[in-house]
C-alpha positions in Angstrom: 88.2 100.3 111.4 84.5 99.6 110.9 83.6 103.5 111.0 86.4 104.7 108.7 85.3 106.0 105.2 87.0 103.4 102.8 87.7 106.4 100.4 88.6 109.8 101.7 90.1 111.9 99.0 90.6 114.9 101.4 94.5 114.6 101.5 94.9 113.7 97.8 96.7 116.8 96.7 98.9 116.9 99.5 99.9 113.3 99.1 100.7 114.1 95.3 102.8 116.9 96.6 104.7 114.4 98.7 105.4 112.3 95.7 106.7 115.2 93.6 108.9 115.8 96.5 110.1 112.2 96.8 111.0 112.1 93.1 112.5 115.4 92.6 115.6 115.1 94.3 116.7 112.0 92.4 115.4 113.5 89.3 117.1 116.8 89.7 120.5 115.0 90.6 120.0 112.7 87.3 119.4 115.8 85.1 122.4 117.8 86.7 124.6 114.6 86.2 123.5 114.3 82.4 123.6 118.0 81.8 125.8 117.9 78.9 124.5 114.9 77.3 121.7 115.1 74.5 118.2 115.2 75.1 117.5 111.7 74.3 120.2 110.4 76.8 118.6 112.6 79.5 115.6 110.9 78.9 117.2 107.6 78.9 118.7 108.3 82.3 115.4 109.6 83.5 113.7 106.0 82.3 116.7 104.0 84.1 116.2 106.0 87.3 112.2 105.2 87.4 113.1 101.9 86.5 115.3 101.6 89.7 112.7 103.1 91.7 110.1 100.9 90.5 112.1 97.8 91.5 112.4 99.6 95.1 108.7 100.0 95.1 108.0 96.3 94.1 110.6 95.3 97.0 108.8 97.7 99.5 105.4 96.3 98.5 106.5 92.7 99.2 107.9 93.9 102.5 104.6 95.8 103.2 102.8 92.6 102.4 104.9 90.2 104.5 105.0 92.6 107.5 101.1 92.4 107.5 101.2 96.2 107.0 98.5 96.4 104.1 96.0 97.3 106.2 98.0 99.6 108.4 95.9 102.5 107.2 92.4 101.1 106.6 91.5 104.0 104.2 92.8 105.3 100.8 94.6 107.3 99.9 95.7 108.7 103.1 95.8 107.6 106.7 92.4 108.2 108.5 91.9 111.3 106.0 95.4 112.4 107.1 98.3 113.0 104.7 100.7 111.0 107.5 99.9 108.7 110.3 101.0 111.9 112.5 97.6 113.4 111.9 96.0 109.8 112.3 97.6 109.3 116.0 94.3 109.6 117.8 92.7 106.8 115.7 95.7 104.7 115.5 95.9 104.8 119.1 92.4 103.4 119.6 92.7 100.6 117.1 96.3 99.3 118.4 94.7 99.6 122.2 91.9 97.3 121.2 94.1 94.8 119.0 97.9 95.5 119.9 99.0 92.9 117.3 96.2 93.8 114.8 96.3 95.3 111.5 96.3 98.8 112.4 99.3 99.6 114.5 101.6 102.9 114.3 104.7 101.0 112.7 102.4 99.3 110.3 100.7 102.4 109.5 104.3 103.9 108.6 105.2 101.2 106.3 101.9 101.4 104.5 102.3 105.1 104.0 105.8 105.1 103.1 104.7 102.4 100.3 102.3 104.9 99.0 104.6 107.9 99.0 107.2 105.7 96.8 104.0 104.7 94.5 103.4 108.4 93.9 106.8 109.5 93.3 107.3 106.6 90.7 104.0 107.9 89.2 105.2 111.4 89.0 108.3 110.4 87.2 106.4 108.2 84.7 104.4 111.4 84.0 107.5 113.1 83.3 108.5 110.6 80.8 105.2 110.6 78.9 105.0 114.4 78.9 108.7 115.1 78.1 109.1 112.4 75.2 105.6 113.9 73.6 107.1 117.3 73.7 110.5 116.0 72.3 108.9 114.2 69.5 106.7 117.4 68.6 109.7 119.4 68.5 111.5 117.0 66.4 114.4 116.5 68.4 114.4 112.8 67.4 115.8 113.3 64.0 119.1 111.4 64.6 118.9 107.6 63.3 120.3 104.5 65.4 120.1 106.6 68.5 118.1 105.5 71.6 115.0 107.4 72.5 111.8 107.2 74.4 108.7 106.2 72.4 105.8 108.5 73.4 103.5 105.4 72.7 105.2 103.3 75.4 105.5 106.1 78.0 101.8 106.7 77.9 101.1 103.1 77.9 103.3 103.0 81.0 101.3 105.8 82.6 98.1 103.9 82.0 99.3 101.1 83.3 100.6 102.9 86.6 97.2 104.3 87.1 95.8 100.8 86.7 98.2 99.8 89.3 97.2 102.7 91.5 93.5 101.5 91.5 94.5 98.0 92.5 96.6 99.3 95.3 93.4 101.1 96.5 91.3 98.1 96.3 93.8 96.1 98.0 93.0 98.2 101.2 89.4 98.7 100.8 88.8 95.3 99.9 90.5 93.9 102.9 93.3 92.1 101.2 91.2 90.0 98.8 93.5 87.6 97.4 92.7 87.9 93.6 93.2 91.8 93.9 96.5 91.5 96.0 98.1 89.0 93.2 96.9 91.1 90.4 98.7 94.1 92.3 101.8 92.0 92.4 101.5 91.0 88.9 100.9 94.7 88.0 104.0 95.6 89.6 106.1 92.9 87.5 104.4 94.2 84.4 105.6 97.9 85.1 109.0 96.4 85.5 108.6 94.8 82.1 107.2 98.0 80.4 110.1 100.0 81.6 112.7 97.5 81.0 111.8 97.1 77.5 112.2 100.9 77.2 115.6 101.0 78.9 116.6 98.1 76.6 115.4 99.4 73.4 117.8 99.4 70.3 117.3 100.2 66.9 116.4 96.8 65.0 120.0 97.0 63.0 121.9 96.9 66.2 120.2 93.9 67.8 122.3 90.8 68.0 121.2 88.1 65.7 120.1 84.7 67.1 118.2 81.9 65.8 114.5 81.9 65.4 114.1 78.7 68.0 116.2 80.7 70.5 113.8 83.7 70.6 111.1 81.1 70.8 112.6 79.7 73.8 113.0 82.9 75.5 109.1 83.8 74.7 108.0 80.4 76.3 110.6 81.0 79.3 108.6 84.3 79.9 105.4 82.8 79.5 106.0 79.9 82.1 107.6 82.6 84.5 104.6 84.6 84.5 102.3 81.6 85.4 104.9 80.7 88.1 104.8 84.5 89.6 101.0 84.5 89.4 101.2 81.0 91.6 103.5 82.5 93.7 101.5 85.4 94.5 98.6 83.4 95.3 100.6 81.4 97.6 101.9 84.5 99.4 98.4 86.3 99.6 96.9 83.1 100.9 99.6 82.6 103.5 100.4 79.3 102.2 104.2 79.5 102.4 104.6 77.3 105.5 101.7 75.1 104.7 104.4 72.4 103.5 107.4 71.9 106.0 110.0 69.9 104.6 112.1 69.6 101.0 111.5 68.3 98.8 108.8 66.4 100.5 105.8 68.1 101.8 104.9 67.5 105.6 106.4 63.9 105.0 104.3 63.2 101.9 105.5 63.4 98.1 101.9 64.0 96.9 99.5 65.2 99.5 95.7 64.8 99.2 94.2 67.4 96.8 91.6 69.9 98.0 90.8 72.6 95.3 89.2 75.0 97.2 92.2 77.1 97.6 92.2 77.8 93.9 88.4 79.6 94.2 89.4 82.9 92.8 86.8 85.2 93.8 86.6 84.8 97.6 87.7 86.6 100.8 90.8 86.0 102.7 91.1 82.7 104.5 87.5 81.4 103.2 86.4 79.5 100.0 84.2 80.6 97.3 81.1 79.6 99.8 82.3 81.4 102.6 83.5 78.6 104.5 86.9 78.6 106.4 89.7 77.4 104.1 91.0 74.0 105.4 94.8 73.5 106.0 94.7 70.7 103.2 93.6 73.5 100.7 96.5 75.7 101.4 98.9 72.8 100.9 97.4 72.2 97.7 98.2 75.4 96.6 101.7 75.3 98.1 102.3 72.1 96.0 100.9 73.3 92.9 103.5 76.1 93.3 106.3 73.7 93.8 105.5 71.5 90.8 105.4 74.7 88.6 109.0 75.8 89.9 110.2 72.3 88.9 108.6 72.7 85.4 110.2 76.3 85.1 113.6 75.2 86.4 113.9 72.3 84.0 113.1 74.4 81.1 115.3 77.1 82.3 118.2 74.5 82.3 117.4 73.5 78.9 117.4 77.0 77.8 120.6 77.9 79.2 122.3 75.0 78.1 121.1 75.8 74.5 122.0 79.4 74.7 125.8 78.4 76.0 126.1 75.7 73.0 125.0 78.5 70.7 127.1 81.1 72.0 124.1 83.5 71.8 123.7 86.6 74.5 126.5 85.3 76.6 126.6 88.1 79.2 122.6 88.0 79.7 122.7 84.1 79.9 125.0 84.2 82.9 122.9 86.8 84.5 119.7 84.8 83.8 121.6 81.8 85.3 122.6 83.6 88.5 119.2 84.8 88.9 117.7 81.5 88.7 120.1 80.2 91.5 119.2 82.9 93.7 115.5 82.2 93.2 116.0 78.7 94.1 118.0 79.6 97.1 115.3 82.0 98.5 112.4 79.9 97.7 114.1 77.1 99.5 114.9 79.3 102.4 111.5 80.4 102.8 110.6 76.8 103.4 113.3 75.5 105.5 114.1 78.4 107.5 110.3 79.4 108.4 109.7 82.2 105.9 112.4 84.7 107.0 111.5 88.3 106.1 114.7 88.9 103.8 114.3 85.6 102.0 110.9 86.3 101.1 111.3 89.7 100.0 114.3 88.7 97.8 112.0 85.9 96.3 109.9 88.5 95.0 112.7 90.8 94.0 114.0 87.9 92.1 110.9 87.2 90.4 111.0 90.5 88.9 114.7 90.6 87.9 114.2 87.4 86.1 111.5 88.9 84.0 113.6 92.2 83.4 116.4 90.0 82.4 114.4 88.1 79.9 112.9 91.4 78.6 116.5 92.7 77.9 117.5 89.5 76.1 114.2 89.8 74.1 114.5 93.6 73.3 118.4 93.3 72.3 117.9 90.5 69.8 116.4 89.6 66.7 116.0 86.3 64.7 117.5 85.5 61.5 
């Protein structure tokens, strides 16, 4: 790995072509299925498709991280300068022979490259949305009032966001799983889900459900708390602190373990503190405990929010969805601790965080205050 150029742009065009091919089949199927619909509904169907594939991409990104496949190909954007691990077989053979359980193996390389292919496919669909919405606005096809439509500004903002997300993906590899970069990459994926969800959920203001001002404020506060909790969860995962605490609700037989703040040194390498010293186990315990405490805050507030919305009879369907997702998130988080971080529960926990942000986005996008 030491002799690999971190950036090798040779296979870039072929990789872009791979992303187009991956996205083309579902895109053509979606357009065919909605061939008789107005143009705005065709674009809505493409937006829904992009949101679905982005959610899949976030899940697969979690799977890539949890299987230690983030460095399966130690360069970017290809794999040892090739478009797939097949072309990198000699290099992977050498790395795997030197470290059979190391970061570079054949199956980890395939996991990493499939993640990159999916990311390029999602990027292509967002380009289609940006160009199509701009073209349709220019042609004046959005003259009808009260109809769903793609807003070019939001489509181009989403494209800018996904480009930034790609840059963080590259830095994740070239900076060797630097915790701050990996965490920002995960948060960027959640942000992409929010942007796409807001476009799917968009309704004309006159068609939105009227709810009390304090209910919308509660939703905004819930979203802010959840973002903080997702950031802490990303920090736990990227520092491999999930199993620092055994037992629940106590941690290693203690209700409040001794505090060591080195785990919260933000700009540092994986496994070391800000001074380059190895992180202690106690520092990882502190990272884990903070995430648990914040989870208690989030769930307590969420119960208050659900009770308030139920009493007011506001957004009943989405309130039930939010309650179900919160329960799922609690169960998957608990499973990570008591079952020893099973892969399925860990991936579902990341997916649950994304789904919760999507649900809150829908609730905010489809309501207005009086």
